[in-house]
Residue, then its C-alpha position, 0 to 999 in steps of 0.5 A: m160530816v165527820s164520821n164517828n163510831k158513837r151509837p145512835v140514840e134511838s127513839m121509837l114511835v108506834a102507831l095504832p091501827a085506828a089512827t089512820t090520819i096524819p094532821v096537816t093543819g093546826t098546832i101540836a098543842n091546844s092553846s086553850t087546854g094545853n092538850v096535844n092535838l093527836t089521838n092515841g097512836q096518831l102520828g104528826i109531823v111538826s115544824m121545829s124551827s122558826f126559820g121556815t114558812v111554817a110556824i114552829n110547833t105547827f103541823t106541816d102540810a101533806t108535802p112539806t119542804v125544807t123551805e117550809a120546815p127546815v127542822i122537823a120532828i115526828y110526834q105520836g099521841n098516846g092515852n094521855s094526850a087528850n086530857i093531860n091535866n087529869s091523867t095519872a101515872a103510878y109512882p115512880l112513873f110519870v105522865r108522858p103527854f106524847e112521844k117524840t123523835s129527836n129534831i131532824n135537821g134537813v138543811n145541814n145534815r145527811v138524813t137517810v130513811t129506810k122502810q121495811p114492809y112487813r115480811l112473814g118469816k119462812h121455814n127452811i125446807w129441803t126435798v129429797g127425791v122427785p115427783s116421778s120415780a121414773t125421772t132423773g133425781a128419783v130415790n134409788v132402790l137397792d136390796n138389803t142395803d144400809y141407807r143413811l141420812t144425816i141432817a145437820f142443824n144451824g142457826a143463831r141459837t144452835d151456833n151459840q150452844f154448839s159453837r160454829h166449830t161443832v155441828a149439831s146433827t142427827t143420823i137416821q139409818k134403815t136397812t132395806p128388805d129384799f125388794t126383788n123377792l118381796a115384790s108382792t109385799y112391797p110393790l113400791p120400794i121408793d114409798w117404803i124408803c121415804a115412809q121409813f125415813a120420814y117416820e124416824i125423823n118425826r119420831n125424834s122431832e121435838y114437835f111430837l111429845l111421844a114419850s114422857r121420859f125420852q122426848g124428841s129434841d130434833p128441831m124439824i118435821a118431815f112429810t112424805v110427798g108425791i103427786a096426785n094419784s089414786g089410793a085404795g078404792g080409787a079415792a084421791a090420795g093425800t092432801a093437796i098442798s095448794g089447798i092447805a091453810a093456816g089453822d088446818s090440822f094434818t095427820v103427819f104419821t101414826y105412832n103406836g096406833v095414834a095419829r100425830s098431827i100438826t096444825f099449820t101456821q101461816s109461815m108453814v103454809d107459805s113455806i110448804q107451798a113455796a117448796a111445792t112450787a120449787s120441787s113440783f110435788t103436789h100432795l102431802l101424804s100421811i105416814d103409816l108404816a103398816n102401809a109403807g111400800t104399798s099404794t094404800g094411802g097414796t104413793a110417796t116418791g119424796i120427803m119434805i123436811m122442814g126446820l122448826d122455829s126454836r122453842l122460846a125460854y121463859i125469858d128469851y132475848i134472842p130475836q132469831v128463831k129459825t132453824r137451818l138444815l143441811i141434808g147429807l145422803k151418807s149411805g145407800f142413797d146414790f148421792s150423785t143422782v138422787s135429788d137433794v135440794e134446799s127448796v126454801q131458805a130460812d127467813e126470819g122475816q121482818g116487822d114482827s112484834r116480838s123482834l120489835e119488842l126486844l128492840y124497844q126494851a133494849t133501846a128506847g124503853q130503857r131511856k123513858y125511865a133511866q133513873n134506876h135499872v137495878q131494882d127488881p122488877v125493873v121500873k119501866f113504862p108499858s111497851p107500845i108494841v102490840d103482841g101479834q101485830a105486824y108492822t111496817v118499820y121506818s128507820i130515820l138516821h140523822s145526826k147533830a154536829e156542833q163546833i166544840d172548839t176551833s178545830n173539833v166538831s162533835v157529831s151525835p148520831f140519832r135513829e128514829i124508829i117509826c112502827i105503823p101496823r101493816y093493816s088498819t082493819g082486816t087486810t086494808a093497808h094502813p093509810a098512814i103508811g102512804l101518808l108518811d111516804t108522801a110527806l117524807n119523800a117531799w121533804l127529803d127531795s127538797s133537802g137533797n137527801p135520797r128518797v125513802l129506801t124500801l127494803 
């Protein structure tokens, strides 16, 4: 096949949770009514060639081959499919009876199919210190010493704003008291150091709106962490990391006498628990500087610093939201011994509704109505992507080659994007995912193309 640098023409089909079957008999159109034999959001694989044993415009069976259907297309029913004649659309839009991919030729064409199961994104988390103050990697303790911690931020948005040659960062400085002579006041100096630095990080975090005039702007949050131990009165100290769940509220620190809390998302929970596994910390501790350096409220031996997702603009076209951190022990900390580890790397995830919505609007969404895109508001069909839905995404790459003269071949690339909800109900895997896997693998195997590649 002749290679070229043309951009593939995309189509995008989106299934619905309730559309759990893929038809294996019948024709795409009802011969008596003209309606489409697909329910709203249902997918169907249709033979598009008269040279196969399956008649043209007929659904393939569950395991099609190129002998049965050398050319196929995937159709998707919509709200108009069951009653086309009585469907209406507001001008200047028109009734779309179905959605369809380009025809995919499996005989004289290379077809590549990739499958991306949904993956929840993760926050970047660094840990400073170790669970036990008596082991290697513990925060070192010095009297009357200037301690400094620098945290740099990067990511798609930060790099766009500051360029890759300029580092956005914040530096926190604290001078330790005379721990030796104030042992009765601060019996746990590592707890004091951890609490002071975590407090300052949170005081400057954009998550907490602590002042109306000079609000924090750093895209991160910090927790003091430790292991299971007894707090004041012998009560269990801190919150077990293994027990936190999405939707839980946790008091991160107390500022001017007011408890400041965070509500965990599932991404935060997964990230914090992964960081706990990597670092062996077991408990999150609430920060109150009045108790810093004492056992009241638990004993902190480390800091867990988590990058936050970027806040979105009112109109925002950047799919990446994760903040990546880089921690530097600049002064006071013994950088040669103190543990300073990236416990969890940032991960944007895949299959989330927002990134797919941006992809749809930039590609297939523009082509459905391509008459005039200079009006305000821009004329466009409603998006099929459901906000908040998690999707498994198939990408089918293929092309069409045509001999345009005696010595030249024109190759037109295509990309078909198929989005199927991760679950049909609750945590039940959507049946259409397995059905589509089986059908595509059977057809690809018979055509000599590689099987569906799961990423």
